MITIMAR-206896 format. One record per residue (C-alpha): residue in three letters; z, y, x. Coordinates in steps of 0.001 Angstrom, whole numbers, padded with zeros to 6 digits, always signed. Example, Ala and Ser with C-alpha at 12.3 -4.5 7.8 and 13.67 -1.06 7.14 Angstrom:
ALA+007800-004500+012300/SER+007140-001060+013670/
//
This chain:
MET+000442-036970+007071/GLN-002604-039219+007035/THR-004435-039490+003712/THR-006597-042404+002693/SER-010303-042043+002196/ARG-011705-041897-001308/ASN-013936-044873-000589/SER-011162-046916+000958/THR-010363-050191-000785/SER-006755-050154+000437/LYS-004032-049444-002061/LYS-003175-045736-002312/SER+000447-044709-002067/SER+001879-042954-005119/LYS+003356-040383-002769/ASP+000033-038975-001556/PHE-002356-039862-004368/TYR-002308-039147-008079/SER-005121-039363-010628/ARG-005560-038719-014309/SER-008444-038798-016757/VAL-010070-035581-017809/ILE-009505-034607-021449/THR-012786-033361-022847/THR-012826-029982-024571/ASN-015443-027786-026173/MET-014836-024981-023676/PRO-017785-024127-021411/VAL-017385-025115-017783/ILE-017704-022116-015483/ASN-016957-023729-012101/ASN-018397-027232-011963/HIS-017065-028035-008502/ALA-013620-026463-008720/ALA-010388-027469-007029/GLY-006776-026401-007444/ILE-004134-026199-004731/ASP-000402-025958-005284/LEU+001357-024713-002172/ALA+004731-026419-002302/GLY+005973-024730+000866/ALA+005977-025447+004565/SER+006344-029222+004075/SER+003371-030163+001909/HIS+000435-028945-000174/PHE-001102-030626-003237/VAL-004872-030556-003766/ALA-006518-031478-007080/VAL-010269-032153-007381/GLU-012383-033695-010116/SER-014653-036629-009368/ASN-016540-038757-011898/GLY-014460-037560-014814/VAL-011150-038189-013038/VAL-008884-035555-011512/GLU-007475-036740-008209/CYS-004462-035025-006641/ARG-003462-035700-003049/GLU-000608-034506-000935/PHE-001168-033041+002522/GLY+001271-031785+005124/GLY+001721-028227+006245/THR+000599-028458+009884/THR-002685-026949+011016/ASP-004281-030380+011554/GLU-003398-031433+008019/VAL-004681-028145+006615/MET-007968-028932+008350/MET-007851-032305+006565/ILE-007673-030347+003293/VAL-010884-028539+004262/ASP-012606-031840+005071/TYR-011363-033322+001797/LEU-012825-030406-000175/LYS-016145-030712+001638/ASP-016305-034478+000974/ASN-015903-033763-002759/ASN-018561-031003-002747/VAL-016046-028369-003834/THR-017495-024863-003943/SER-014555-022874-005341/VAL-010802-023256-004882/ALA-007919-021586-006734/MET-004404-021270-005339/GLU-001287-019259-006011/SER-000099-016572-003616/THR+003148-018308-002698/GLY+005052-016500+000050/VAL+002982-016506+003231/TYR+002054-020192+003145/TRP-001283-019433+001486/LYS-002610-017314+004361/ILE-003551-020041+006841/VAL-004846-022334+004068/CYS-006948-019542+002563/GLU-008333-018456+005934/LEU-009413-021931+007033/ILE-011006-022706+003664/GLU-012927-019415+003690/ARG-014201-020119+007193/ALA-015656-023350+005833/GLY-017764-021324+003383/ILE-015779-022257+000266/GLU-014918-019541-002236/VAL-011183-018952-002615/TYR-009496-017537-005705/LEU-006059-016203-004778/VAL-004381-015853-008175/ASN-001218-014179-009390/PRO+001475-016812-010128/THR+002272-015066-013426/HIS-001247-015924-014612/VAL-000615-019642-014076/LYS+002572-020002-016062/ASN+003729-023323-017386/ILE+003290-024041-021088/PRO+005878-025835-023274/GLY+005582-029602-023368/ARG+003660-029935-020115/ARG+005080-031858-017215/LYS+006303-029563-014438/ASP+005941-030803-010871/ASP+003785-030033-007860/ARG+001029-032503-008686/SER+000684-031475-012317/ASP+000687-027828-011225/ALA-002264-028476-008913/CYS-004112-030248-011755/TRP-003313-027396-014118/ILE-004647-024791-011670/GLN-007815-026884-011216/LYS-008312-027088-014975/LEU-007845-023360-015526/HIS-010195-022555-012672/LYS-012784-025020-013939/PHE-013029-023173-017246/GLY-012996-019742-015612/LEU-009596-018717-016946/LEU-008302-017380-013621/SER-009086-014052-011996/ALA-008913-013573-008249/SER-006518-011057-006765/PHE-008015-008265-004695/ARG-008276-008798-000965/PRO-010122-006478+001429/GLN-013285-007810+002964/PHE-012731-010092+005936/ASP-013387-007456+008625/ASP-010793-005071+007153/ARG-007904-007525+006787/VAL-006757-007141+010385/ALA-006320-003406+009829/GLN-004343-004130+006645/ASP-001941-006466+008468/LEU-001483-003968+011297/TYR-000846-001100+008905/ARG+001807-003063+007017/GLN+003558-003848+010282/ARG+003354-000153+011130/SER+004832+000842+007750/ARG+007784-001499+008240/LEU+008463-000011+011676/VAL+008283+003526+010273/ARG+010894+002617+007666/ILE+013108+001051+010327/SER+012817+004105+012586/SER+013792+006334+009641/ASP+016883+004180+009106/GLU+017812+004595+012758/ILE+017542+008390+012426/ARG+020028+008222+009545/ARG+022351+006074+011672/MET+022187+008631+014480/GLN+023047+011371+011999/LYS+025989+009289+010722/ALA+027315+008837+014265/LEU+027107+012602+014808/ASP+028935+013232+011533/VAL+031743+010880+012539/MET+032173+012861+015775/ASN+031958+016102+013730/ILE+028940+017250+015711/ARG+027161+019313+013057/VAL+023909+019876+014910/HIS+021848+018759+011921/LYS+023384+021607+009894/VAL+021914+024334+012070/ILE+018543+022805+012962/SER+016002+021603+010444/ASP+015838+018011+011663/ILE+017602+015990+014339/ASN+014284+014260+014930/SER+012844+017526+016219/VAL+012395+018344+019907/THR+015720+020170+020056/GLY+017640+017482+018194/MET+016318+014547+020221/ASN+016894+016332+023541/ILE+020504+017024+022564/ILE+021075+013427+021432/ARG+019615+012009+024637/ALA+021815+014340+026697/ILE+024942+013267+024782/VAL+024082+009593+025303/ALA+023514+010301+029016/GLY+027087+011658+029276/GLU+026576+015427+029024/ARG+029529+017205+027351/ASP+029078+020837+028487/LEU+028266+022862+025359/ASP+026313+025447+027338/VAL+024062+022752+028779/LEU+023602+021073+025385/ALA+022809+024389+023694/GLY+020302+025091+026457/PHE+018022+022455+024943/ARG+017395+024831+022039/ASN+013695+025248+021394/SER+012283+028746+021036/GLY+011214+027913+017501/CYS+014765+027269+016269/LYS+016070+029814+013771/CYS+019701+029356+014761/SER+021203+031294+017631/ILE+022746+029878+020812/GLU+026252+030697+019544/GLU+025681+028936+016235/LEU+024322+025872+018018/LYS+027289+025762+020421/ALA+029727+025954+017511/ALA+027933+023080+015765/LEU+027953+020972+018947/LYS+031708+021151+019398/GLY+033143+017803+018330/ASN+035141+014733+019279/PHE+033046+012655+021689/ASN+034658+009258+021113/THR+033372+006508+023398/HIS+032720+003980+020639/ASN+030924+006565+018478/VAL+028745+007608+021411/ARG+027953+003909+021914/GLU+026899+003669+018274/LEU+024671+006716+018772/GLN+023206+005142+021902/HIS+022342+001872+020153/ALA+020669+003709+017255/LEU+018675+005790+019746/GLU+017554+002680+021648/ARG+016409+000980+018436/TYR+014588+004166+017429/ASP+012800+004361+020797/LEU+011828+000689+020502/CYS+010320+001290+017053/GLU+008384+004300+018296/LYS+007052+002263+021227/GLN+005931-000542+018908/ILE+004316+001933+016499/SER+002332+003362+019418/GLU+001190-000147+020383/ILE+000071-000861+016811/ASP-001836+002445+016741/THR-003710+001253+019824/ASP-004521-002033+018059/ILE-005767-000184+014962/GLU-007959+002014+017151/ASP-009437-001112+018752/VAL-010147-002537+015281/MET-011892+000689+014260/ARG-014008+000545+017410/SER-015020-003038+016653/LEU-016120-002101+013124/ILE-018305+000827+014238/LEU-021775-000331+015200/LEU-022121+002018+018147/ALA-021641+001763+021880/ASP-018242+002750+023245/LYS-019694+005760+025049/SER-021283+007034+021847/ILE-017992+006586+019978/GLU-016084+008462+022680/ALA-018605+011298+022582/GLU-018328+011676+018797/VAL-014526+011458+018782/SER-014224+014029+021575/LYS-016223+016520+019487/ALA-013535+016537+016797/SER-011031+019361+016956/LYS-007699+018268+018368/GLN-004883+019193+015999/LYS-001189+018724+016563/SER-000280+015436+014885/LYS+002486+015415+012299/ARG+005309+012929+012170/HIS+004287+009291+011661/GLU+000588+010114+012005/PRO-001411+007768+014276/ASP-001585+008591+017966/PHE-005392+008507+017959/ALA-007915+010661+016097/PHE-008310+008473+013014/ILE-010526+010755+010903/PRO-013423+010906+013448/TYR-013396+007100+013578/LEU-013452+006952+009779/ASN-016348+009412+009694/LEU-018317+007224+012081/LEU-017542+004109+010046/ILE-018147+005257+006462/GLY-019474+008797+006907/LYS-016704+010346+004772/ASP-013524+012336+005280/PRO-011016+011672+002459/THR-008649+014374+003719/ILE-010706+016939+001784/ILE-009016+015575-001363/PRO-005872+017635-002073/GLY-002722+015796-001054/ILE-004371+013221+001209/GLY-003500+013716+004855/VAL-004283+011725+007967/GLN-001438+009241+007462/SER-002309+008758+003786/ALA-005988+008292+004637/LEU-005007+005630+007169/GLY-002928+003782+004589/LEU-005570+003973+001842/PHE-008311+002735+004140/CYS-006260-000141+005564/GLU-004978-001281+002166/LEU-008187-000895+000126/GLY-010962-001295+002681/ARG-014460+000084+002217/ASP-015905-001939-000669/PHE-015073-000298-003998/THR-017639-002251-006019/LYS-014916-004780-006855/TRP-013614-002311-009454/GLU-016175-001639-012146/THR-014695+001682-013271/GLU-011892+004024-012306/LYS-009838+002536-015156/HIS-009945-000886-013532/PHE-008963+000715-010238/THR-005930+002626-011556/SER-004825-000390-013584/TYR-004878-002501-010414/LEU-002693+000108-008707/THR-000153-000027-011624/LEU-000731+003684-012235/ALA-002438+003362-015630/PRO-000270+003085-018764/VAL-000381-000217-020646/GLN-000483+000417-024376/LYS+001109-002182-026651/ILE-000254-001888-030197/SER+000734-003977-033193/GLY-000392-003403-036749/GLY-002222-000265-035714/LYS+001027+001237-034418/LEU+001633+002161-030794/LEU+004801+000337-029736/SER+004961+001485-026115/SER+002855+003066-023427/SER+004108+002732-019878/THR+002949+001539-016494/ARG+003408-002084-015498/PRO+006627-002952-013660/GLY+006447-003125-009907/SER+004866-000773-007434/HIS+001691-001380-005477/PRO+001758-000252-001803/VAL-001170+002067-002491/ALA+000662+003529-005509/LYS+003532+004505-003211/ILE+001096+006268-000886/LEU-000512+008130-003783/ARG+002868+009198-005169/GLN+003683+010641-001761/CYS+000358+012482-001863/ALA+001210+013814-005320/ALA+004646+014979-004173/SER+003079+016904-001291/ILE+000824+019066-003470/ILE+003065+019993-006404/GLN+004177+023137-004511/THR+000644+024179-003585/ASP-001855+026265-005522/CYS-004431+023745-006657/ASP-005684+022131-009832/LEU-003358+019115-009667/SER-000343+021346-009076/SER-001104+023225-012294/LYS-001485+019957-014157/TYR+001844+018693-012788/LYS+003729+021768-014001/VAL+002360+021325-017515/LEU+003148+017604-017620/ALA+006632+017956-016079/ILE+007741+020116-019005/ARG+006332+017716-021567/VAL+007096+014217-020207/GLY+009429+014751-017241/LYS+008962+014953-013491/GLY+008792+011211-012816/LYS+005997+010491-015285/ALA+004223+013683-014286/LEU+004246+012580-010646/THR+002754+009211-011625/ALA+000068+010970-013664/ILE-000880+013167-010705/ALA-000959+010098-008446/ARG-003364+008493-010912/LYS-005622+011558-010812/ILE-005655+011463-007001/ALA-006539+007755-007213/ILE-009482+008559-009506/GLN-010713+011245-007129/TYR-010422+008847-004204/TYR-012284+006154-006160/TYR-015212+008421-006986/PHE-015243+009824-003465/MET-015391+006398-001825/LYS-017744+004741-004302/TYR-020123+007550-005284/ASP-019405+010166-002583/THR-018662+012767-005263/PHE-015697+015098-005403/CYS-014891+017981-007743/VAL-012412+020500-006365/ASN-011376+023021-009020/SER-012824+021658-012255/TYR-009458+021256-013934/ASN-007833+024365-012468/GLU-010520+026771-013661/ARG-010656+025221-017132/ASN-006881+024992-017462/GLU-006243+028543-016304/LYS-008599+029834-018960/ILE-007011+027729-021714/HIS-003510+028667-020552/HIS-004415+032367-020531/GLU-005824+032181-024082/LYS-002700+030400-025335/GLN-000397+032967-023763/VAL-002385+035873-025207/SER-002320+034267-028652/LYS+001436+033718-028381/VAL+002049+037354-027393/LYS-000102+038615-030277/LYS+001832+036507-032781/MET+005152+037803-031457/ALA+003876+041400-031587/LYS+002658+040984-035173/LYS+006023+039532-036163/TYR+007843+042642-034951/GLY+005185+045111-036096/LEU+003855+045899-032655/THR+000336+046277-031385/VAL-001037+044577-028284/VAL-003390+046648-026168/GLU-005284+044701-023526/SER-005425+046491-020188/ILE-008725+047233-018547/PRO-008843+046027-014900/ALA-009277+048857-012442/THR-012612+049029-010696/GLN-012575+048780-006929/
//
């Protein structure tokens, strides 16, 4: 849609132009050249700017050419900072083009720009309201990784979706086997293992001989050949085998696409490292080649991360290669955007929000919703609760007192704090809590035993450790 120039003497249509006088207040102006954008969807966007004491709001279309007209309109009005809501995915192209023009963009949470009673509610008034809030500095920008790291974030989120889809297809394959009463997943640890996938591919290819199917047994399987043959005996219905085939094809497609995305992420990492390709290859080849676990990237991610930031976050308990990939892609490298670890954990929805009224604590719980990074950290916490480390000891104490769910969140928060300090200050403490807690726990247990002994008239004699 073509918009009229500000200096044009022609009459402006009420459809694409709206103006209102600015109501003066005693509040200090933080952003003198601020603008507000309300993204109404794919059809149109509304842009509000202030000029000579009057707020003008104009409507623009959603095509790329008209988004470029928004950029020109902001430049003509000397706008230096723009605020907009994160509505769906429509904000991405608008935000990107405005940032390329050198204009600061505040991407704000829609819940922070709620309507107030008595105010007119439409797209134009919303744009004016966002402009007014931004002018007085009442809006805070949502976190976005620095520009160079956003490609890795988009690729990782695509990869995560494909991993979830591939997991669903594994469950569908297991369902098809259950319908045919093929109980192979009862005798092997996972149908996604080498043995399980070889058997499934043979069944889809038309193999029905139990001896041949059992011959795909890997040497690492705990079950015997006879047990595997008994589990493989079932009713090979044609339509159920077709269902198994379709699930297998979708699974293979997901795995192929995940491999392609891993290649793209590796290319992004190469572009971020300020070294020649030969130097990068030499450094990566020096790293020890370990057998990759399921869903880990196909390339050696940690050597690339070491070359980029000079740190290896996998030394933090619970953080593996896949978790390190997710944390880096989601959070980037710049941790100065969070002043303290409390700001960081609050952003991740891992810190409890205390509601106090009249000096009384009403509630203390985490905010609703789950941040993608919080999910990664909870997975990290779940992986270390069975190990012998400081966070495992802390989890066992908390699980008794507050329950397993809250204890897992608390451990995820502690891992987040360790990751924050590691990335921002390059500091990491390994067993500070474990050593202190073991000593306190030992003293409490000794005191408890002494009280019980005194109650029953017994005497506690501490044993002397034998010398080696």
